[in-house]
C-alpha angles and dihedrals in degrees: 000000000000119000119195135179113218099232101111110054111209097161100071099110101028101046125072118201105265100182109109091231090067091069097054115130138200116211120213108218138173144119117299116284099017094120102267097135093042088054092045090052089054091050100047145035086228103094117219117197110261112196138152098251135078121272096018085145109059105153116045111258114217121207127186104220126202111229111226112228123173090198091064089052091051094049090050090051090054099044100030092211127190090242136027116197121186125200123254143207132197123247121193123202106212127199116267118267129222136189111293095032090131087060093046100266117156108342091331100131092048092046094050093046092050095048091049088061094057127084100217139013130237102196112200117204125190109238101166137084118232122150090200093061113072119227115211091226096040100247141054113259114140095185091055089047091051092050092050092058094039090053094050092049092046092051090053092046091049089053090052092048094048092050091050093047090057090054098048102033097087093045091048096048095051087063096219098102111062092183092055091047093053091045090051092051092051092046089056089053090051091048092051092050095046094047087051091056095255127129120249089243089069090067105097113221135175114255093253092049091050091054089045091055098040094102089068087074092198113194096224092046092069117102112258138207118195115215116195107207105210139172119266094261090059097045095104107036104015124223143248091294092054090048090054092051092048090054092047094054100039092111094046124091091238139121124230126211130187114218132168098212096186091051091046087055089055091049091050090058093060112104104219136048089233092056092049092049091049090052091051092047090054088054092050094250128127095194133029121255089238092057091048091048094052091050091047091050089051090054091044089060088050091241129154136185136236124184140221116196141175142123094297102043144002110198140174119219125197122225137166116257109266096031115150124227099261092051091046088053089050090061087071095044137337091238090063091058096040094051098032115154105164144319133238110217129195120184113235095235091052092050093051093045096048096037103221146034089250092057091047091052092049091048092051093245097132114096122204109220133186138207096295096054112121108219115236129215109269097020116150106219138199115181127207115202141157131217 
C-alpha cells in the first residue's frame, strides 16, 4: 500500500479535470447587436468578431475564463508558492437570435442547438442609446428584446413537451408505470406554464423530480443571468432601461448585472492593474463589470471553490455545491477518489488568521473528515488516499 499526502502537486500539466462539473458552460445570448461579442471579448482571450451588423457571430466562440478570487491571492501571499493556479469556467458566445428562430428563421436552428448544449444562460440586453449602432428592431427596448427571446425559447420548449407527452401518455394512463405517470404529471405542469407565457424554470419541483426531468434539457429551465449593457454614464446606477428590466424580471429567480461593455473593452486595453483600478475608481466602481460577471456566472452554475496550498503551489479547484470529500478529491485525480481514506480540512478564515498550516495544526484548527463530509466553499483541503 502506498499512502500519499496531497501537498506536492505533480499532476498539473499531465492531468485534465475529469469531474463533469469542470465542463459546465454559460452561453451568452441576446438579439443581434446588443453587445454580446464585445462583452465576450472582454471576458476571454478568445476574440470573437465584434461588428456593427447582425449575425457577426455565426459559430459559437468558446472562451476559457479565469475566475477572480481574492482568497487565492491571499493564500498565495501567505505561502509564497512557486505557482498560483486559479480556477476557470467556459463562456460561449452564441449567434444572435431573431423573431421566428423557433421556426428556423435567421440562424434560429443553430442558435437553439447551441444554447441547448450550455448549462446556464447569460442574457445580454441593450440598455443604451447610440444612433451609430443599429438595432435589429429599429429602437431600444430591452423588455421587448427579452420577450422576443423568451417567446422563441418557450415555443421550442412547448414543442419538446408536447412530443414527450405523446410518448408517455399511454404508459401513464395504464397505471402500471409509476415513473411514466409522474413524468406525465410534471409535463402537464410544464405545458401549463409555457402556454401561459412563463418559463419552465418557474415550475417548482422537488429535488428528486428535478433530477428525474433533467434529461428534457428545456431551454427555459436553464438558470439565467440578465446583463444590462449600458453606456459609461450609467455603469454605476443604471438608467430607465435597466429599471424596466428589473421590473420585468422581479418574479423570476434571476440575477441582474449592470455592465458597460464598451467601457470594459477600453479598460481591458490598459496595460497595468494599477491603471485599470484607477479607471474604475474614476467611474465610481471598486470592481470591473467583467469581474462581477464572471463571479455571477460561477454562482449561476452553482459552483464553489476549494483550495490546496503549500510552498510549491496554491491552487483553486472547482466543485459543484453539495460535493462530498471523495468526489472533490477525484477532481484532482481519479486515484484520489478511488483510494480515498480521509481529508484534512482547514477553514479559510482560520488559515488567514493563523498564517500557516503549522500554526493551524498547533491551534487544533485542522478537522479530520471522512467520506460523508460535504465540502464547503473556501475549504483548504489535504487528501489522504491509498492505491
